[in-house]
N, C-alpha and C positions, 0 to 999 in steps of 0.2 A: 057403226055399219060398214060393211067392206062392197064397194060396187063392183060389178060385175063388167066385162068389157063392153057391153051392150050398155051401159049407162055412162061410159065415157067419152063419146060425142057430146051427148046433154052436157055434163058438167064444164066441158072444155067451150062450149058455148057461152054456158053462165059467166065463166071467167070474163072471157073477152069482154062481155056486157058489161061485166062490173066494171073494168078497167075502162071502158070507152065513157061511163059515167063518173069515174073517179075524178073530184076537183083538181083544177089546174094548178102547178105548183104555185107556191105565193109569191108575189110579184119582192125583186131584191129591193134594198136601199135606194139604189139611184133609180130604179123604175118608178120609186114612188117620189123622189124628189121630181122626176122627169116630168110626171101627171101633176103635181103642185103645179110645177112652172108654166106647163102649158093651159092650166086651167086659170090660172093667176092671167096668164097672156092674153087668154081668150075672155074672157069674162069679167074681169076688172073694170069698175068704173070709176075714175079716168082709166082711159087706158095707160099701158106701162111697155115702156121699150123693154125686149128680152133682155137688154144689156143691162137695164136697171136691177130687173127681178133677180138674173145670175150673181150682180153683184153682192146682195144683197143676202141669197144664199147661201153665197163663197163666206161673207164675213160671218153670218150664223154660226156656220161649220166651224170655221177658223177660232171662233170665242171658247168653243166647247173644249180646245186643247188647252193650252195655258196660254200665259200673258206675252211668250216669244215668237211663236209661232204666226209667219204673216206672208200673204201674196206679193208679189213685186210685180208689177207690170213690167213688159220688155224694156221700156225706156229707162226705170229706175234701178230695172235691175243690172244695166251698162253700166248706171252711174256706180252702184254699190261694187260692181268686180271692179269699175276702177280705181275706187278708192281704196280698195284692200291693195292692188297692185302696185300702188303709189306712181301712178304717174300716167297721164292721158293724153289723147289728140286733142289740141283747141287751141284758141287764140290767148288765153291767159286772163281772160278780163274776172275782175271781183264784182259780182252785181249784187246789191242790194237785196234784200227777200221782201222789198215792200212798191210796187210797182206806182209812177206816178201817173198824172192823165195823159204827159206827153211820151212814155217809154217807162225803161228800167234805169234808176239811177246807179253809176258805177261807184264801187266803193275802192277803186285804183286796180291797178295790173300787178300780177304775180311776176317774181323776180325771174329776169331770163326771158320772160314771152316776148311773142310778137306785140301784145297789146303795151307793155311796157317799154319797146323800140321804138312806137307811134307815139310813144310821151301822153297815153290816155292816163287818167287819174281821178281821184276823189273829187265826185263833184259834177263831171260831166255826165251825160243823160245818152243812153243807149235808143233809138227809136225805129232803128227797122235791121233785119237780117236779111239779105240777100233780095232787097226790097221788098219784105213785106214788113209794117210795122207791127211792131211786136208789143204795145198797149194791151191789147185783148191775150196775150198768150201767159199761160202760168210761169211758174219760176221753172216746173220742172220740164216743160215743152222749150222755155229759153234756153234753157241749160243744154238740152239737146240737140237744138240746132247751132250753138256755138262748137259744140264739140264734133268731133269725127275724125277720118283717116289723115295722119299726119301726112303731110306734102299737098292736101286739099285745099280748094279757095274757099274763101266766105266773105262777103261783103258788109260791112259793118255803116249803119249812119249812123252819125255821132252828133248830139248838140255838145259843142264843148261850152265848159263855163265861162260866162259872161260874152259870149259869141251866139245869139240865137240862132243865123241858118245851119242847119246839120251839113257836115263835112261826110264825106264817103270816104269809106277807106278798103280797099281790096287787101285781103289777108291770108296769107297762108299758114294754116294750121301748124304747130309742130307741137314734139313731146314735150308736156310741162312735168316737172316734178313737184311731186308732193312731200315734204318731209315729215317725217310722223317722231322725230327727237329734236327739240328746239334746247338752245342755252338761256344763259343769261341774257346775252345781247346777240341781236342781228346787224352783221356789218354790211355797209354798201356793197361788198361783192359778193353776199349771198351766205358766206361762210358766218356760222356759230361761234361764238365765243363764249365759252364753259366756266371760265373762272370765275370764282365766288370766293368771298374772304382772300382779299389780295392775292389770290391764288393758290393758297392752301387747301382749297377744297375745287372741286367741279360740279358743276349744277346740270343734270338734265332731266326735260319733261318729256315722256313719252306720251304723244295726245292718243296713239292708237297702235294697232298690232296689226301690221301688213307686210309684204310680200318683202320691204327693203329694212325695216326696223330693226332687225337683229345684225345687218351690217352698219347701219347707222349707229348702232349703240356701239357696237366693237369698236369702230373708228373713234368715238369721242372717248370711251373710256382707256384705250391707246393712247392718245393725245394726253389725256389728264393724267396718267402715268408718265407720260416723256416730260410732262411739265415739273412734277415733281408733287403733285396733289398728295393730298394726306387723307382723304376720303372722299367719297361721293353721296351726294344727294340725288336720288330717285324720285321725280315728280310725278305721281300718277294721277293727282287730282281731277285732270280733266280726260282721264285715258275711257273712251267710249269701248272697250272693248276690241274685236277684229277677229284674226286668225287664230285660231289657235296654236295651230302649228310654230306661229310665228311669236307669241309669246314664249312657248317653251323653248324654241332655240335662243331668245334671247335669256331666258333664266339659265341657259346651258353655260351661256358666257359667265357665269357667276358661281356656279353650284360643281363643286369638285365631284360628287357621285349619290347616288339614291333616286327615290321615287319624286318625280317630280309632279305627276296628277295620275289619278286613277279614273279610266272611264269605265262607266259601266251601262250597257243599253241590252236590245235583243238580243247579241252576238257574243255577250258576256261578260267579261270584266277585262279591260286591260291596263297597264301601269307601261307610263311612261318613265323612262329614267334617264338620270344626268349621263354625259360620257363625260371621260377623264380631260382634264387640263380647263385651265380659267385665264380670262383676261388678266385679271388683277385680283388679290387677296387685301385690299384695303376694306377697312370699314365702309359701310354705306347705311345711310338712313334712308327710308323710301316712306314718300308721303301719300296717304291714301284719304277717301271722303266719301261721303253719299254718291259721288259721280263715277267711281271707281268702279268698276262694271265690267263683268264676265272673264274675257280672257285678263283685262287688268286685275282680277281677283284672281286666276291662276295663279300669273306672276308672282302678285303679294306672296300668298298664301305659300308656293314654293320655296321663295327664299325665307318667308319667317320661319315654317316648319324644320327647314335644314340648317336653321342657326346661320344663315349669311347675311341678313339684315335688319336690325333695327325698324320698326312700323310705326310710324308717328301720326296723329290726326284722328280722325273718328271713324267709325265703323264704314264699311262700304257698302254697296247696294245690296247685297247677296244675290246674285243670280247664279244656280247651279247647275244650269242644263245646256245642251250643245247644241246649237243648230247646224245643219247641212242645206246646201242650195240644191236643190231639185229641180230641175225643168219640166216643167209639164209638157205632155207626150203629145199634145195638141199643135205646141207652139204659142200658146196664147201667155206664157209667162213664165214664172219660177216660183216653188214653196222653199220657204226659209223654214224648216220644219225640225222641231227637236227629234233627236234620234238616239241622245245618251245623257247623261247626267254625270258629274264629277265630284270625285272625292279629293280632298285635299289629300299631301304626304301623311299627314298624321292619322288618315281614317276619316277624320270628321267630313259633315255637309255644311253647305253656306247657302243653301236654297231657301230664301225666306218668303219669295212671292205665290210661286207655281202651289197647286194642292201636293199637299204633303210636308212643305215646308216648313222652318220654322223663324218664326216673324219674331221672336226675342231672342234667339241665341246666333240665327244667321248672319252671313257676313263676314268679312275680317275684321278682326279688332287690333286696333293697334296696341301696341305696349303698354302696360298699366302708367310707367313714368313718363310715356311720351305722347299720351294722349291728352286731346285740345277739343273737348265738345263744343259746340257751338249751338245758337241759336239757328234752326232752318233757315232765318230770312237773311241772317249773315254769311252760312255757308252757302246761299243761292248767290248771294252780292260778290261773296270771293271767287264762287267758280266762273262767272261770267266775267270778272273781271281777268280772270286769265283766259278764260276761252276768248276774250279780243286780241290778248298779245299772242295766243295761237295764230291769231287769223292774221296779225300784224308781220307774223314771222313768216309769211310765206310772200308779203308785198315788196315790189321793188322799193328803195328809197335810196334818197342821193346823201344820208347820214345814219349812223347806228341807232338801231331802236333798242330800248330799255325793256324785256320780256319778264320783268319781275315787278308783281304790284306792289305799290310802297303800303308800309306797315304790314306785312306778313309774318304775323308771330309764329308760325308754324316754321316757318322756313329759319327762322331766327333760333328756335328751338333747337331743330335739325342742327344747324351749324354749330349750336354751341355744344350738343352733344358729343359730333365729332371731334370736335378741338377740345373737348375736357381730356384735362391728363388720364384720369380713369382708363379713357378709351384707347 
């Protein structure tokens, strides 16, 4: 039925009335979470601090994403970025990760650091920083107090081994270098000796991929070539990942051409390729294991698929997601958030643990003739032996430090493969 003009005011009034009675828009997910937090904070017994509630909400949200995304508080974020940078400002103390009643035991001083020049050593105990007792500090809190801007001062109270009264030291923080490429031995002057098999081979253990890794690797490779090495052993069994770009830059030192990795994300697909020129064309055997993770796997897969290295050991961890550090707008910390997945040059995926991963076939696998499967307990024992030597590689010492564990069957196999006439 068609309304005449006299009915139109009545019709408009009805429409306005209907609009006024319409339900309000549904609350957003953020409104819902805020309502939950407020209700719990106001009514739950016994009372909980808002901080505790917010931490629980954050943990529950991140747990729904994948095994890799995580929240970093400001102190942890600073530490993480410093480790990727390959250096930090501090005094250079190596502190045990278990406190004692009287303070934090020391495991030595980092090479070239202010702590090393003071003669601080394994067995000493740090009791106070800037006059504040450290026995009640967490490990992360202690590190945050020891580190700071280069040139700033910090006061340390240290109980020396065998001398009960603590001594007080005023120390100027300095730039502390963290090597990511170590050799077979650490020399007293801090340099690494990479010679292996009477100098016929060179050994490089890449512990992580940071801002300095490509330059460290290039220098070690060039030195091996200059000394007449016949091949290289690259050990990634303790490689914890790091910067994707650093792993690609390091692979580019050895791969002539072709795709190194393909990244797949919201923005589409992007392939990263090698550039012309390499440091060496000598043969390489690359060692991997279950603790070879993330960027370490990108590096291993690139060299394997491009035919640049033989892979020895056992299957790698299988992490095929890429994280980005994203600062939160309120300044409360940083999200290490998955933003891309990666494919190896042959188009395969290596993810094993996240939703959609392949638990059976994921990871980087060794070449059949160089596979050395181990009992998990044996793998863990070998890994921790190598990690102990990675730590020793950073410490000051008046004598050379052997960085190769005894009885390393996989290393022996790699050397035999490189020195075999057929290779």
